[in-house]
Residue, then its C-alpha position, 0 to 999 in steps of 0.5 A: m499499499r502507498i501512503c503519502g508517497v512512501s511505498t513502505a507505509r502501512r496504514y491501520r484502519e480507524r475503527v471509529p470513523e466518526q472521530p476525526w484524526s489528530t495530528g501527532v507523530a511517534w518514532f522508534g527504531d525504523v518506524v515513524a507514526s502519524q495521525v492519532v486515532e485514539v488515546v487509551d488509559v492503560r491502567a484503567e482500560p487495558e483491554r483497549l490495548s488489544a485493538p489491532g494497530w501500532w500504539a506509542v506508549v508512555g508511562e509515568f513513574e507515579g503510575a499512569v500509563r497511556a497509549w496512542r494509537f496512530g493511523v499511518v505507520e511508515r517503515t524504513p528498514g534499517g532506518r533507526g533514528a528515522g523522523a528526525t528534523p533539524g533546528w533544535r533550539g534548547p535552553a541556555p546551559d545555565a538555565w537548568e535547575s535541580s529539584l535537589d541541590q548537592a547538600q539536599y541530595v547527599a542528605a537524602v542518600e544518608r536517609v536511604r542508608h539509615a533505612v537500609a540499616e533499619g531493615d526497611v529497604y535493601q536498595a532505593n533509587l534516588c533521583r532528581v529532576l533537572q528543568a529549564p524554561l523553554p516556552t512556546a514560540d509563536g504558539h508552537e511547541p518545541d520541536a521534539r523530533a529536532l531534539a531527537g536528531v540532536l541526541a541521535g547524533g551525539n548520544p545514540a542509544p538502542f531504545a531511542g525514540g519519542v512521542h509528541v502529540p501537541g495540545g489542543q488537538g482533541v486528544e491528551p497531549v504528550w511530549v517525550v524524547s528518549a535516549s534510553p539505553e535500558l530495556f524494560l519489557r520486550v514481548e515477542d512470540g510469547v516470550v517477555t524479556s527485560a534487561p535492568i541496568k545497575g552499575t554505572a562508571v566512566s569506564v569498566d575499571g570504575l565499576t565496583d563491588k557495590d555495582r555488581a551486588e546492586n545489579v544482582m539484587i535488582t536482577d533478582l527483583v525483576r526475575n520475581d516480577l516476571q515469574r508472576v506472569c510466566e510459565p513456571g520454570t521458564v524465567e531465566v537470567t540469560t546474561l548476568l553482569g554484562v558490560e555495555e559501553h555508551p557515550g561517556l559511561v559504561h553500565l552493568v546489564s543483566t537480561v532476564q526472560g520467560r515464557l508468558t503463560r497461555h492464560v496471560q497471552a490470551a487475556p484481553d487485559l494482557w497489559g494490565r497483567l504485565l504492568d501489575a507484575t512489573y510496574p514501575p521498573g525495578s531498576v529505577s525503584g528499589a528492593p523491596k519495591l513497595s517499601a522503596l517506593d514509599l521511601i522515594a515519595a518521602l524523599e523526592t521533592q518533584p514527581r518524576g513523570p515519564y522519567c523512570g517510567a516506560v517509553g516505547w511501542v506495542e503493535v497488535g496484529a489483526d490476528g491478535t498477536v503482540r509485539a512490543e518494546l518498552a524502554v525504561g524512561i531514563r535519559t529522557f526529556w519531557w516537556r509541558d507548560g513551557v518547561l523542559r525537564f530531564g531526570t537523573g538518579a542513582g541506586i543507594t545501598w548501604g555501601s553508597d558514598p553520598d558524594a559519589e552518588w551525587a557525582e553519578t547523577a551528574l555524570k548521567a545528566r552532563r552529556l544529554v543536558g549539554l546536547a539539549s542546551t543551546s549555546a556557542d559552546v554546545a554547538a562547538g561540542r563543548t558541554d563541560g560548562v553545563r551546571d550539574 
């Protein structure tokens, strides 16, 4: 089928033709999707995500998960990063402010360490949100695909993508651009896979015993989460403490997979069951997960929003088959109400050094915030001046 002059395009038929299509775009891997058909609150009505079509998904750490179904899907095989446009204009490097300054973050790390000593948690992921004003220009929201192009050039990531549905289009708006390196959930042929990241350093030599212990702890948590929806005996750790190199840093990554039970695979509320078992991602919450979430809520001063949530896509075939790839919403920008935001965090254990954990959050943010900032230094590739 040929649509919009692109021979590789594929178009899904609208099931409610009386509802006008809205503008909007989503891009992941070799797909660029346009023309929003509907938006679904996945936690409230998970069965609606079983409708055939291609869906972009954005989940917030605090619990809300929404999916936008698109009417036109264009595929460019091998075209990862498709859909980028030029001309990004971001905030000035010195315009960014942190929800927690260094003293506040260090104090919060000490409180997590105290909670570990008391036996309340084994680990908790402590985050802060950076934000800078970025108002609309001539009534237009910032160009999300232009930012995606900047990130693709300066910080390519395996799960890069984004969704932009402008406000005032008749459906719920969204503006998210992600350069995530972390797989939250992949579903294909009845197998679900997750690859939690725990352990970050500038180089392999900088990875510590604390990083390895933290990774093993969260890998076990993810294994337990997947066991809730998988056939007994099928959940396995296929990679433990693998090393992945990314621009400016390295990560420890483990991979866990299992075969979904037939009952879960066939359930119309498949995504309700998957999210109930696994959300929010274990690598960005902590262990035990519920206790860690209570601690996070007490210590962090600003909602994380899409940061540490989920960003990705779900494709439902006409025969009901499901393919999906959701990333953990780290290394992710989101924009709303004239403000651009970016989150960064670190996993805290009893063995954490508070100043080192602050430095890790700065390391994770520095390159990407630098790329998203507009200045002569950034244009020349110098980002060291961006404030932590």
